[in-house]
N, C-alpha and C positions, 0 to 999 in steps of 0.2 A: 457596746461593741468593744471587744478585748483585743489587743495587739500582743502577738506572741512571737516566740522565737524557737527554732528547733534546738534542743538541748539534750545531748546525749547522756546516758547513764554512765557514771564514772568520769564526768567532765572535770572534776577537780584535779584528778591524777593524770589526765591526759596531756601529752606533751604539746599537741596542737593548741589546746585550749590555754595552756600555760604561755605558749609563745604569743598567742593573740592577745590575751588580757594582761600579760606582764605580771606585775605585783598586785594587781587589783583583786579585791574580793569580788568574785564573779557575780554572785547573786545580788548582793547589795548594789553593785554598779549597775546591773541590768534594771533593778527596781527604780533607781534613781533616774535612769534613762527614760523610763516610762513603760518597760516591758511588764506584762501583766500575766503572761501565760507562758508555760514551757510545753512544747509538743516534744514527746519522748518516743523516738524510734525503739521498737521491740521486735523480737522474733523468737523462733523456737529456741534459741540458745539463751535467751534472757533468763537470768536466775531470779526467782521471785523475791528473795531477800534483798538482792541488789536494787530491784526495782522499788521495793518498799521504802528502802533507805534514801533512794533518790527522790521519791515522792515527798517523803517527810521533810527532806531538806529544802526542797522548793516551796512547799506550803508553808513551812516555818519562816521563809524569807518573804512570804507574801505573794508568791506566784501560784496561780492555778496550774492544773496539769491536765492534758489530753494525751491520748496514746495513738501511735501510729504503727500498727503491725506491718511487717514485711514477710512474705511467704513464697515468693515467686521461685520456681524451680525446685519446690519440695512437695512432699505428700500432705503438707498442711495448707496448701493453696486450695481457694475455693473451687478450682477445677476438679478436685478430688472429694468434694463435700458430699456426704449423704447424712440423712437425719437418723443415724443409729448411734447407740451409746458407746461404741469403740471406734467410731470413725476419728482419725487423727486430727482432721481438720477442724471438726466440731469440738473435740476435747481441748485443743490448744486455744481456739477462740474463746470457749466458755471460760477458761481460764483467764483470758485477757479481759473479757466482759466483767467477770468477778472482781479482778483488780480494779477496774474502772469504778464499780460500785463502791469499793472501799475508798477509792480517791474522792469520789462525790461526797461520801459521808465525812471524810476527814476535812475536806475543804469547805463543806457546808455550801456547795454550789454545783449545779449540774456539770457533768463532763462528757467527753465524746471520744468515740474510737473510730478513726478514719481508716478505712480498709480499701485496698485494690480489689477489683473484680477478678475473675479467673484468668490465669495465664496458662496456655497450653502450648503444644508443638504445632508446626505448620501442618502436620498430619491430622490433627484433631478436627473434628467437625465443628464448625464454629457454632451453629445453632444449639449443639449439646452444651458447649461452654457458656453460652448465654443462659441456657436453662439451668445450669448449675449455679451460675452467679445469682440468679433470681431466687433459687431455693436457699442459697446460703444467707442472703441478705434478709429474706423473709424470716428464716430461722432466727438470725441475730436480733431482728426487730422484735420478734415475739418473745424471745429470751428477755430482752430488756423490759418489755411491758409486764411480764409476769414477775420477774425478779429485781429489777432495778429500774424504774421509771425515770430516775434521774440521769440515766445514762442513754445517749443516742448514738447512733451509728450513720456514717456517711459512706457513700461509694464514690471514689475519686476518678475524675477524668485522667485516663492513662496516656502515655506517650506511645504513639504508634511505632512499631518495630521497623527498622529499615528493610528493604527487600531481601537483603542477604542475611537477615537474622531469621533462624528456623523456629520463630516463636509467634504466637498470637496473644494479644492482650485485650481482654474483653472490656469495653467501655472506653475505647480510644476514639470514639466519635460520639457526637452529641445525641443522635437519634438512638443509638444503642444504650448509652448511658441513661437516657431518659426512660427507656423501656425497662431497664433494670430497676431504676429508682421508683418508677410508678407502680410496677407490678409486685415490688416487694414493699413498698410503702415506706421507704427511707429517703433521706435528703442527700444532696450532691455536694462533694468537695470539688470546687472549681480550682484547678491548678493553672496559674497563668502561663508558666513556661511550657507546659504540655500543650496547651492550646496554640502557643506561638509556633512551636516546632511542627505540630501537626498541620498548621496552616502553611508554614514555610516549605515544608518537605512534601507535603501530599495535597496541597491546595484546598484543605478543609477550611471552612469558615472559622476565623478566629473568635469571633463573638457568638456566644450561645443564642439560641432562639429563646423567645419569651418564656415558653414553657419551662426550659432548663433554668433560667434565671430565677423563676418563681420558686424553684426547689432547692437552691443554693443554701447550704447551712453551715459552710465552712469553706475557707479560702486559704490556698497556698500562694503567697505573693513572692515573686523574685523577678530580677531582671535577667537579660541574657546578654552574652557577648560571644565569644567563640563557643561557649558551652552553656548548659542550663544551670539553674540555681545559683545566680550571681547577685552581688549587692546592688542596690537600687541607685546606681551611679552612671549607667551607660546610656539611659534613655532610649533604648531599643525596644523594650516592651512598653506598650501603652498602659502600664499598670494603673495610672491615675484614671484614665477613661474607664477602665474595667470597674474600679472601685466606685466611681461616680455612678455608673450604670447600675451597680448592685444596690447602692443606697437609694438611688431613685426608684428601685423596685422593692424597697422596704427592707433590705438586708441590715441586720444588726446583731451580727453573730461575731465569730472569731476569725481574725485574720493573722496567719502565720507567716512570718518572714522566713521562708524555708531555704536557708543559705547555709552550707556546711562551713565549718571553721577554716578548712583550706582555702575556700573561696574568698573569704574575708582577707586571709593573710596574703594570697596572691595579688589581690586587688589594691593593697596598701595597708592593711593591718586594721587596728582598732577604729581608725578614723572612718573606715568605710562602713563598719558596723553602726557606729554612732550616727553617721549621715543617714544611713538607710533607715534606722528606727525613727530619727527625728523627722525625715521627709514623710514616712508613712503615717506617723501620728498627726503631723500637721495637715496632711492632705485629708484624712479621714474627718478630722475635726471640722475643717473647711466645708466639706461636702455636707455634713450633717448640719452645720449652721445655715448653709445656703438653701436647704431643703425648704 
């Protein structure tokens, strides 16, 4: 099991990162803390050379790398996917999967691309968005099997929009997420914060059914306070129970502390990052020992 942290391209030059880490060398500090993996957000605007430089820097420091594309509200979103050579969604994600293949080769270990399902407007027909999501993830799975078997893809539990938001996010409830995962034969990313807010705002079950638990291949772990994606210091989110549940179901994959730099700064600075990583590592080790 690997413990990871969200790490943006260009972190070394970013003012927020400099404020959080002070004069510390960021990557050596994270490795000493026990972070083993950097999950890197990417999107249509990501420059390949900047990504390659970021990946090289992380791997040279001893961190593995996974990728997390964002495409909501654009033509690159799976809502607009079709399996034709000039489809923008296919072209962009084929590029991302190719980058992931290069990453796996360089780090000499498998890597992962975690992707959201389709997002459309409130006027879109939801079964069509579900069908596009299934088609997209089936294509991505097949691409990896043909071209890069060391790369895997997960579909993430999304956060349900508020009633006044004119959008739909496919995979924001467990039954729909499971339908996409099983029909496209990919695994699931369980985002703890999304589960919390879906339960609090809409009465959805917070804990997944066993069929979903058995397909979880990636985790986004964070606490909540007034907002999502917070350090593990508030004890609002039952993240320990979730991790124990996963490990009891045989989970031994990647857990990402998905907390942005601003959230650590607002919560108290570098101490909150250190506390969060140490708490996460200690708990996962305890759960594995107790099995």
